C-alpha positions in Angstrom: 15.3 -4.1 11.3 15.7 -0.9 13.5 17.6 -0.4 16.6 15.1 0.4 19.4 15.7 1.3 22.9 13.7 1.0 25.7 10.1 2.4 25.4 10.5 3.2 21.8 8.9 0.0 20.3 5.2 0.9 20.5 5.6 4.7 19.2 7.7 3.2 16.5 5.2 0.7 15.5 2.4 3.3 15.5 4.4 5.8 13.4 5.0 3.0 10.9 1.5 2.1 10.8 0.5 6.0 10.7 2.8 6.4 7.7 1.7 3.2 5.8 -2.0 3.9 6.3 -1.9 7.6 5.3 0.3 7.0 2.3 -1.8 3.8 1.2 -5.1 5.8 1.6 -3.5 8.7 -0.5 -2.0 6.4 -3.1 -5.5 4.5 -3.7 -7.0 7.8 -4.6 -4.1 9.6 -6.4 -4.6 7.7 -9.7 -8.4 8.3 -9.3 -7.8 12.0 -9.1 -5.9 12.2 -12.3 -8.1 9.8 -14.2 -11.2 11.5 -13.3 -9.8 14.9 -14.2 -8.4 13.8 -17.7 -11.6 11.9 -18.2 -13.8 15.0 -17.7 -11.6 17.9 -18.8 -8.7 16.4 -20.7 -4.8 16.3 -19.9 -4.2 19.6 -21.5 -5.9 21.4 -18.8 -4.0 20.0 -16.1 -1.1 22.6 -15.7 -3.9 25.3 -15.3 -5.4 23.3 -12.5 -1.8 22.7 -11.1 -1.3 26.5 -11.2 -4.5 27.1 -9.2 -3.9 24.3 -6.8 -0.6 25.8 -5.8 -2.1 29.3 -5.3 -4.8 27.4 -2.9 -2.2 25.5 -1.3 -0.6 28.7 -0.1 -3.7 29.8 1.7 -4.7 26.3 3.1 -0.9 26.0 4.4 -1.2 29.4 5.9 -4.5 28.5 7.7 -3.1 25.3 8.9 -0.2 26.8 10.3 -2.1 29.2 12.2 -4.3 26.6 13.5 -1.3 24.8 14.9 -0.3 28.0 16.9 -3.7 28.2 18.6 -4.6 24.5 19.1 -3.0 21.3 20.4 -0.9 19.6 17.7 -2.6 16.5 18.4 -6.1 17.7 17.7 -5.0 19.5 14.5 -3.3 16.4 13.0 -6.5 14.2 13.8 -9.0 16.8 13.0 -7.1 17.3 9.7 -7.4 13.8 9.0 -11.1 13.6 9.9 -11.9 16.4 7.5 -9.9 14.5 4.6 -12.1 11.3 5.4 -15.3 13.7 5.4 -14.1 15.1 2.0 -13.6 11.6 0.6 -17.0 10.7 1.5 -18.2 13.8 0.2 -16.6 13.4 -3.2 -17.7 9.9 -3.3 -21.2 11.3 -3.2 -20.6 14.5 -5.4 -19.2 12.0 -8.3 -22.6 10.5 -8.5 -24.1 13.9 -9.6 -22.1 13.9 -12.8 -21.2 17.8 -12.3 -18.3 18.7 -14.5 -16.8 20.8 -11.5 -16.3 17.9 -9.2 -13.3 16.2 -11.0 -11.4 19.6 -10.7 -12.1 20.1 -7.1 -11.2 16.5 -6.4 -7.9 16.8 -8.5 -7.3 19.9 -6.3 -8.0 18.2 -3.0 -5.6 15.2 -4.1 -2.8 17.8 -4.5 -3.6 19.2 -1.1 -4.0 16.1 0.6 -0.7 14.6 -0.4 1.0 17.8 0.8 -1.0 17.9 4.0 -0.3 14.2 4.8 3.3 14.2 4.4 3.9 17.3 6.2 1.8 16.3 9.1 3.6 13.0 9.4 7.1 14.4 9.5 6.0 17.4 11.8 4.6 14.8 14.2 8.0 12.6 13.8 10.0 15.5 14.6 7.7 16.4 17.8 8.0 12.7 18.8 11.7 11.8 18.2 14.9 13.8 19.2 17.8 14.0 16.8 19.5 10.9 18.1 16.2 9.0 17.8 15.5 10.4 14.3 19.2 8.9 13.1 18.0 5.5 14.2 14.1 5.3 13.7 13.2 7.7 10.7 14.4 5.1 8.1 12.0 2.6 9.6 9.1 4.8 10.0 9.7 6.3 6.6 9.6 2.9 5.1 5.7 2.6 6.2 5.1 5.3 3.8 7.0 3.7 1.0 5.3 0.4 1.6 1.9 2.3 2.0 2.6 3.8 -1.6 3.3 0.5 -2.9 0.4 -1.1 -1.3 -2.0 1.7 -2.1 -1.3 1.8 -5.7 -1.5 -2.0 -6.0 -5.0 -1.7 -4.5 -5.9 1.0 -6.9 -4.5 -0.9 -9.9 -6.2 -4.2 -8.8 -9.6 -3.2 -7.9 -10.3 0.2 -9.8 -12.0 -1.8 -12.5 -13.7 -4.4 -10.2 -15.4 -2.0 -7.6 -15.2 1.2 -9.7 -12.9 4.1 -9.3 -15.6 5.9 -7.6 -15.6 3.2 -4.9 -11.7 3.4 -4.2 -12.7 6.6 -2.4 -14.4 4.6 0.3 -11.2 2.2 0.4 -9.2 5.3 1.1 -11.5 6.8 3.7 -11.2 3.4 5.6 -7.4 3.7 5.6 -7.2 7.1 6.6 -9.8 6.4 9.4 -6.9 4.0 10.5 -4.3 7.0 10.3 -6.6 8.9 12.5 -6.7 6.0 15.0 -3.0 5.8 14.9 -2.4 9.6 15.4 -5.0 9.4 18.3 -3.0 6.7 19.9 0.4 8.5 19.5 
């Protein structure tokens, strides 16, 4: 499937698994962010929340970039994902309250989480591989993200009615915990 050189197999497998788990976890909750928001506030309000999310994302990315300068990257990657898992568990609890602001906050979290997961993955890949390796390996490890997107969306579609949309957050949290372990091993 991919031309690996000596000592690249474990790293390539872990990067594939990391991209798979991160994107599967995100794609399990991505439909939930949209459906919860639309059910609560209607589709007409999505552009406003998108605008606010974009503005907030600018500040979050700026803070994230500052953290990357002061802390070792391996800590920032793992810590960010642990925070995402914690926020998923927090939203799982908050949705039980029925508060109207929760779907809005969850939608904004979804926009930010997607951007952070993707940028983190490719930042780590660029740290691990040089240009020659990237030409050979990036297609393979990026395939993990595509496969994760397919599987995660499939899980959401298959199990949303059976276990409930809110409980999909727990499934995503488990998948992201796997990504945290993968980053730790890398």
